[in-house]
N, CA, C and O atoms as CSV, one atom per row, in Angstrom:
chain,resi,resn,atom,element,x,y,z
A,1,MET,N,N,-14.194,53.628,3.623
A,1,MET,CA,C,-12.920,52.976,3.787
A,1,MET,C,C,-12.702,52.048,2.579
A,1,MET,O,O,-13.581,51.251,2.250
A,2,PRO,N,N,-11.547,52.144,1.924
A,2,PRO,CA,C,-11.308,51.308,0.751
A,2,PRO,C,C,-11.113,49.845,1.154
A,2,PRO,O,O,-10.593,49.522,2.222
A,3,ARG,N,N,-11.540,49.018,0.279
A,3,ARG,CA,C,-11.450,47.579,0.525
A,3,ARG,C,C,-10.018,47.095,0.240
A,3,ARG,O,O,-9.430,47.427,-0.789
A,4,GLN,N,N,-9.483,46.317,1.158
A,4,GLN,CA,C,-8.137,45.780,0.964
A,4,GLN,C,C,-8.220,44.500,0.136
A,4,GLN,O,O,-9.103,43.668,0.345
A,5,SER,N,N,-7.292,44.356,-0.802
A,5,SER,CA,C,-7.288,43.122,-1.596
A,5,SER,C,C,-6.588,42.028,-0.791
A,5,SER,O,O,-5.556,42.249,-0.157
A,6,HIS,N,N,-7.181,40.861,-0.843
A,6,HIS,CA,C,-6.650,39.727,-0.090
A,6,HIS,C,C,-6.299,38.621,-1.078
A,6,HIS,O,O,-7.177,38.081,-1.750
A,7,ASN,N,N,-5.024,38.289,-1.164
A,7,ASN,CA,C,-4.597,37.195,-2.030
A,7,ASN,C,C,-4.538,35.919,-1.200
A,7,ASN,O,O,-3.732,35.814,-0.276
A,8,PRO,N,N,-5.390,34.949,-1.526
A,8,PRO,CA,C,-5.368,33.716,-0.746
A,8,PRO,C,C,-4.068,32.944,-0.981
A,8,PRO,O,O,-3.445,33.060,-2.036
A,9,ALA,N,N,-3.681,32.175,-0.005
A,9,ALA,CA,C,-2.473,31.354,-0.121
A,9,ALA,C,C,-2.673,30.313,-1.218
A,9,ALA,O,O,-3.790,29.833,-1.409
A,10,PRO,N,N,-1.617,29.958,-1.937
A,10,PRO,CA,C,-1.764,28.963,-2.997
A,10,PRO,C,C,-2.138,27.599,-2.408
A,10,PRO,O,O,-1.741,27.252,-1.295
A,11,THR,N,N,-2.904,26.847,-3.179
A,11,THR,CA,C,-3.317,25.518,-2.729
A,11,THR,C,C,-2.103,24.603,-2.687
A,11,THR,O,O,-1.043,24.926,-3.225
A,12,VAL,N,N,-2.274,23.463,-2.045
A,12,VAL,CA,C,-1.190,22.486,-1.962
A,12,VAL,C,C,-0.799,22.016,-3.355
A,12,VAL,O,O,0.385,21.855,-3.654
A,13,SER,N,N,-1.812,21.792,-4.221
A,13,SER,CA,C,-1.522,21.360,-5.591
A,13,SER,C,C,-0.682,22.393,-6.327
A,13,SER,O,O,0.256,22.035,-7.039
A,14,LYS,N,N,-1.008,23.674,-6.162
A,14,LYS,CA,C,-0.236,24.736,-6.811
A,14,LYS,C,C,1.191,24.795,-6.250
A,14,LYS,O,O,2.147,25.011,-6.995
A,15,GLN,N,N,1.327,24.603,-4.937
A,15,GLN,CA,C,2.654,24.612,-4.333
A,15,GLN,C,C,3.503,23.468,-4.871
A,15,GLN,O,O,4.683,23.653,-5.171
A,16,LEU,N,N,2.898,22.270,-4.995
A,16,LEU,CA,C,3.619,21.132,-5.549
A,16,LEU,C,C,4.001,21.372,-6.996
A,16,LEU,O,O,5.092,20.996,-7.425
A,17,GLU,N,N,3.105,21.998,-7.753
A,17,GLU,CA,C,3.394,22.299,-9.152
A,17,GLU,C,C,4.622,23.200,-9.264
A,17,GLU,O,O,5.467,22.991,-10.134
A,18,VAL,N,N,4.722,24.193,-8.395
A,18,VAL,CA,C,5.871,25.096,-8.405
A,18,VAL,C,C,7.141,24.331,-8.029
A,18,VAL,O,O,8.184,24.512,-8.658
A,19,LEU,N,N,7.057,23.477,-7.002
A,19,LEU,CA,C,8.234,22.733,-6.554
A,19,LEU,C,C,8.692,21.692,-7.573
A,19,LEU,O,O,9.888,21.550,-7.830
A,20,LEU,N,N,7.727,20.961,-8.156
A,20,LEU,CA,C,8.074,19.870,-9.062
A,20,LEU,C,C,8.338,20.340,-10.490
A,20,LEU,O,O,9.110,19.720,-11.221
A,21,GLY,N,N,7.707,21.417,-10.874
A,21,GLY,CA,C,7.872,21.899,-12.232
A,21,GLY,C,C,6.852,21.351,-13.208
A,21,GLY,O,O,6.926,21.635,-14.403
A,22,TYR,N,N,5.905,20.574,-12.721
A,22,TYR,CA,C,4.818,20.065,-13.562
A,22,TYR,C,C,3.567,19.952,-12.705
A,22,TYR,O,O,3.651,19.887,-11.478
A,23,PRO,N,N,2.402,19.928,-13.355
A,23,PRO,CA,C,1.145,19.918,-12.587
A,23,PRO,C,C,0.993,18.667,-11.720
A,23,PRO,O,O,1.429,17.575,-12.082
A,24,TRP,N,N,0.371,18.864,-10.581
A,24,TRP,CA,C,0.082,17.761,-9.679
A,24,TRP,C,C,-1.373,17.855,-9.287
A,24,TRP,O,O,-1.785,18.977,-8.995
A,25,PRO,N,N,-2.189,16.861,-9.241
A,25,PRO,CA,C,-1.860,15.492,-9.629
A,25,PRO,C,C,-1.797,15.355,-11.140
A,25,PRO,O,O,-2.394,16.139,-11.878
A,26,ILE,N,N,-1.067,14.350,-11.582
A,26,ILE,CA,C,-0.966,14.083,-13.010
A,26,ILE,C,C,-2.292,13.474,-13.438
A,26,ILE,O,O,-2.752,12.497,-12.849
A,27,HIS,N,N,-2.896,14.046,-14.452
A,27,HIS,CA,C,-4.207,13.590,-14.876
A,27,HIS,C,C,-4.092,12.371,-15.777
A,27,HIS,O,O,-3.068,12.159,-16.427
A,28,GLY,N,N,-5.144,11.581,-15.809
A,28,GLY,CA,C,-5.172,10.387,-16.640
A,28,GLY,C,C,-4.961,9.140,-15.810
A,28,GLY,O,O,-4.717,9.206,-14.605
A,29,ARG,N,N,-5.058,8.019,-16.463
A,29,ARG,CA,C,-4.899,6.743,-15.780
A,29,ARG,C,C,-3.427,6.453,-15.536
A,29,ARG,O,O,-2.575,6.829,-16.341
A,30,PRO,N,N,-3.125,5.787,-14.429
A,30,PRO,CA,C,-1.733,5.412,-14.193
A,30,PRO,C,C,-1.314,4.334,-15.198
A,30,PRO,O,O,-2.165,3.596,-15.694
A,31,PRO,N,N,-0.036,4.237,-15.500
A,31,PRO,CA,C,0.401,3.216,-16.449
A,31,PRO,C,C,0.166,1.826,-15.894
A,31,PRO,O,O,0.302,1.591,-14.694
A,32,LYS,N,N,-0.187,0.908,-16.779
A,32,LYS,CA,C,-0.375,-0.477,-16.350
A,32,LYS,C,C,0.992,-1.109,-16.139
A,32,LYS,O,O,1.954,-0.809,-16.846
A,33,HIS,N,N,1.053,-1.983,-15.158
A,33,HIS,CA,C,2.304,-2.680,-14.877
A,33,HIS,C,C,2.437,-3.854,-15.830
A,33,HIS,O,O,1.526,-4.673,-15.949
A,34,ASP,N,N,3.562,-3.935,-16.501
A,34,ASP,CA,C,3.815,-5.033,-17.415
A,34,ASP,C,C,4.385,-6.195,-16.609
A,34,ASP,O,O,5.568,-6.194,-16.266
A,35,LEU,N,N,3.554,-7.181,-16.309
A,35,LEU,CA,C,3.966,-8.294,-15.457
A,35,LEU,C,C,5.016,-9.174,-16.126
A,35,LEU,O,O,5.700,-9.939,-15.446
A,36,SER,N,N,5.155,-9.080,-17.441
A,36,SER,CA,C,6.142,-9.918,-18.120
A,36,SER,C,C,7.566,-9.493,-17.783
A,36,SER,O,O,8.500,-10.271,-17.981
A,37,THR,N,N,7.752,-8.283,-17.281
A,37,THR,CA,C,9.098,-7.819,-16.938
A,37,THR,C,C,9.451,-8.097,-15.476
A,37,THR,O,O,10.583,-7.847,-15.063
A,38,TRP,N,N,8.503,-8.611,-14.687
A,38,TRP,CA,C,8.764,-8.898,-13.284
A,38,TRP,C,C,9.621,-10.154,-13.161
A,38,TRP,O,O,9.528,-11.062,-13.987
A,39,THR,N,N,10.443,-10.196,-12.141
A,39,THR,CA,C,11.250,-11.376,-11.856
A,39,THR,C,C,10.979,-11.827,-10.433
A,39,THR,O,O,10.827,-11.011,-9.524
A,40,VAL,N,N,10.922,-13.132,-10.254
A,40,VAL,CA,C,10.718,-13.687,-8.916
A,40,VAL,C,C,12.007,-14.385,-8.510
A,40,VAL,O,O,12.487,-15.281,-9.203
A,41,ALA,N,N,12.554,-13.967,-7.391
A,41,ALA,CA,C,13.784,-14.574,-6.884
A,41,ALA,C,C,13.452,-15.348,-5.629
A,41,ALA,O,O,12.887,-14.800,-4.683
A,42,VAL,N,N,13.798,-16.601,-5.622
A,42,VAL,CA,C,13.574,-17.436,-4.444
A,42,VAL,C,C,14.934,-17.605,-3.774
A,42,VAL,O,O,15.758,-18.422,-4.186
A,43,ASP,N,N,15.139,-16.813,-2.739
A,43,ASP,CA,C,16.413,-16.877,-2.055
A,43,ASP,C,C,16.260,-17.188,-0.572
A,43,ASP,O,O,17.135,-16.876,0.235
A,44,TRP,N,N,15.132,-17.810,-0.225
A,44,TRP,CA,C,14.917,-18.214,1.154
A,44,TRP,C,C,15.724,-19.467,1.433
A,44,TRP,O,O,15.948,-20.276,0.533
A,45,PRO,N,N,16.161,-19.633,2.670
A,45,PRO,CA,C,16.850,-20.884,2.998
A,45,PRO,C,C,15.851,-22.042,2.971
A,45,PRO,O,O,14.640,-21.823,3.019
A,46,GLY,N,N,16.352,-23.249,2.896
A,46,GLY,CA,C,15.496,-24.427,2.830
A,46,GLY,C,C,14.574,-24.553,4.033
A,46,GLY,O,O,13.425,-24.969,3.883
A,47,HIS,N,N,15.041,-24.210,5.201
A,47,HIS,CA,C,14.248,-24.326,6.424
A,47,HIS,C,C,14.139,-22.949,7.075
A,47,HIS,O,O,15.149,-22.305,7.356
A,48,VAL,N,N,12.914,-22.509,7.311
A,48,VAL,CA,C,12.685,-21.231,7.980
A,48,VAL,C,C,12.086,-21.539,9.345
A,48,VAL,O,O,10.976,-22.065,9.418
A,49,PRO,N,N,12.785,-21.227,10.417
A,49,PRO,CA,C,12.258,-21.529,11.752
A,49,PRO,C,C,11.033,-20.672,12.083
A,49,PRO,O,O,10.989,-19.484,11.766
A,50,ILE,N,N,10.053,-21.289,12.719
A,50,ILE,CA,C,8.834,-20.598,13.134
A,50,ILE,C,C,8.636,-20.883,14.617
A,50,ILE,O,O,8.745,-22.026,15.060
A,51,THR,N,N,8.345,-19.841,15.374
A,51,THR,CA,C,8.168,-20.023,16.803
A,51,THR,C,C,6.744,-20.481,17.109
A,51,THR,O,O,5.842,-20.342,16.283
A,52,GLU,N,N,6.563,-21.016,18.280
A,52,GLU,CA,C,5.239,-21.460,18.730
A,52,GLU,C,C,4.277,-20.274,18.804
A,52,GLU,O,O,3.095,-20.414,18.492
A,53,ALA,N,N,4.782,-19.106,19.216
A,53,ALA,CA,C,3.944,-17.906,19.301
A,53,ALA,C,C,3.425,-17.510,17.914
A,53,ALA,O,O,2.272,-17.097,17.789
A,54,GLU,N,N,4.252,-17.628,16.879
A,54,GLU,CA,C,3.811,-17.299,15.525
A,54,GLU,C,C,2.712,-18.241,15.056
A,54,GLU,O,O,1.757,-17.814,14.406
A,55,ILE,N,N,2.844,-19.512,15.383
A,55,ILE,CA,C,1.808,-20.487,15.018
A,55,ILE,C,C,0.495,-20.142,15.714
A,55,ILE,O,O,-0.570,-20.227,15.102
A,56,GLU,N,N,0.560,-19.755,16.982
A,56,GLU,CA,C,-0.650,-19.391,17.722
A,56,GLU,C,C,-1.338,-18.173,17.110
A,56,GLU,O,O,-2.566,-18.121,17.037
A,57,VAL,N,N,-0.553,-17.198,16.673
A,57,VAL,CA,C,-1.131,-16.006,16.037
A,57,VAL,C,C,-1.883,-16.401,14.782
A,57,VAL,O,O,-3.012,-15.955,14.573
A,58,PHE,N,N,-1.276,-17.235,13.937
A,58,PHE,CA,C,-1.947,-17.674,12.713
A,58,PHE,C,C,-3.201,-18.470,13.025
A,58,PHE,O,O,-4.231,-18.285,12.379
A,59,GLU,N,N,-3.122,-19.352,14.010
A,59,GLU,CA,C,-4.287,-20.164,14.352
A,59,GLU,C,C,-5.439,-19.307,14.866
A,59,GLU,O,O,-6.597,-19.576,14.550
A,60,ARG,N,N,-5.136,-18.288,15.647
A,60,ARG,CA,C,-6.201,-17.419,16.154
A,60,ARG,C,C,-6.758,-16.514,15.067
A,60,ARG,O,O,-7.972,-16.336,14.971
A,61,TRP,N,N,-5.881,-15.939,14.247
A,61,TRP,CA,C,-6.309,-14.988,13.235
A,61,TRP,C,C,-7.080,-15.683,12.116
A,61,TRP,O,O,-8.082,-15.154,11.637
A,62,PHE,N,N,-6.628,-16.849,11.701
A,62,PHE,CA,C,-7.235,-17.556,10.580
A,62,PHE,C,C,-8.077,-18.751,11.010
A,62,PHE,O,O,-8.309,-19.654,10.206
A,63,ALA,N,N,-8.536,-18.779,12.249
A,63,ALA,CA,C,-9.280,-19.926,12.769
A,63,ALA,C,C,-10.494,-20.251,11.900
A,63,ALA,O,O,-10.720,-21.417,11.574
A,64,ASP,N,N,-11.279,-19.241,11.523
A,64,ASP,CA,C,-12.475,-19.495,10.711
A,64,ASP,C,C,-12.104,-20.088,9.356
A,64,ASP,O,O,-12.757,-21.017,8.880
A,65,LEU,N,N,-11.069,-19.559,8.746
A,65,LEU,CA,C,-10.643,-20.066,7.443
A,65,LEU,C,C,-10.115,-21.494,7.564
A,65,LEU,O,O,-10.442,-22.351,6.742
A,66,PHE,N,N,-9.300,-21.750,8.588
A,66,PHE,CA,C,-8.767,-23.099,8.778
A,66,PHE,C,C,-9.887,-24.095,9.042
A,66,PHE,O,O,-9.855,-25.211,8.524
A,67,ASP,N,N,-10.883,-23.703,9.847
A,67,ASP,CA,C,-12.019,-24.593,10.110
A,67,ASP,C,C,-12.779,-24.896,8.829
A,67,ASP,O,O,-13.233,-26.021,8.618
A,68,GLU,N,N,-12.918,-23.883,7.970
A,68,GLU,CA,C,-13.636,-24.084,6.713
A,68,GLU,C,C,-12.849,-25.007,5.774
A,68,GLU,O,O,-13.429,-25.853,5.093
A,69,LEU,N,N,-11.525,-24.834,5.748
A,69,LEU,CA,C,-10.704,-25.641,4.843
A,69,LEU,C,C,-10.484,-27.062,5.353
A,69,LEU,O,O,-10.569,-28.021,4.584
A,70,PHE,N,N,-10.203,-27.198,6.637
A,70,PHE,CA,C,-9.769,-28.487,7.172
A,70,PHE,C,C,-10.796,-29.124,8.102
A,70,PHE,O,O,-10.610,-30.260,8.538
A,71,GLY,N,N,-11.868,-28.416,8.409
A,71,GLY,CA,C,-12.871,-28.932,9.331
A,71,GLY,C,C,-12.564,-28.516,10.751
A,71,GLY,O,O,-11.408,-28.309,11.121
A,72,SER,N,N,-13.600,-28.400,11.530
A,72,SER,CA,C,-13.442,-27.972,12.924
A,72,SER,C,C,-12.806,-29.075,13.734
A,72,SER,O,O,-13.052,-30.257,13.494
A,73,THR,N,N,-11.977,-28.682,14.704
A,73,THR,CA,C,-11.323,-29.673,15.576
A,73,THR,C,C,-12.164,-29.977,16.801
A,73,THR,O,O,-11.802,-30.838,17.603
A,74,LEU,N,N,-13.284,-29.282,16.954
A,74,LEU,CA,C,-14.132,-29.509,18.120
A,74,LEU,C,C,-15.136,-30.589,17.860
A,74,LEU,O,O,-15.936,-30.912,18.738
């Protein structure tokens, strides 16, 4: 019985290459971000309301850090 040829399905990278028109993943290091072109905009209002529940979450999550910075309250 003759052997049937089996063409495997293209890999995901090959499929992306066909769709995008260039190889994927792009080889080499990613470009460095030039921080000198970044801008910081401060557009928060003067007072930001915080609920009691939010304060409790921070106190529980960062309890060890707060104790280290400010000393234990116990």
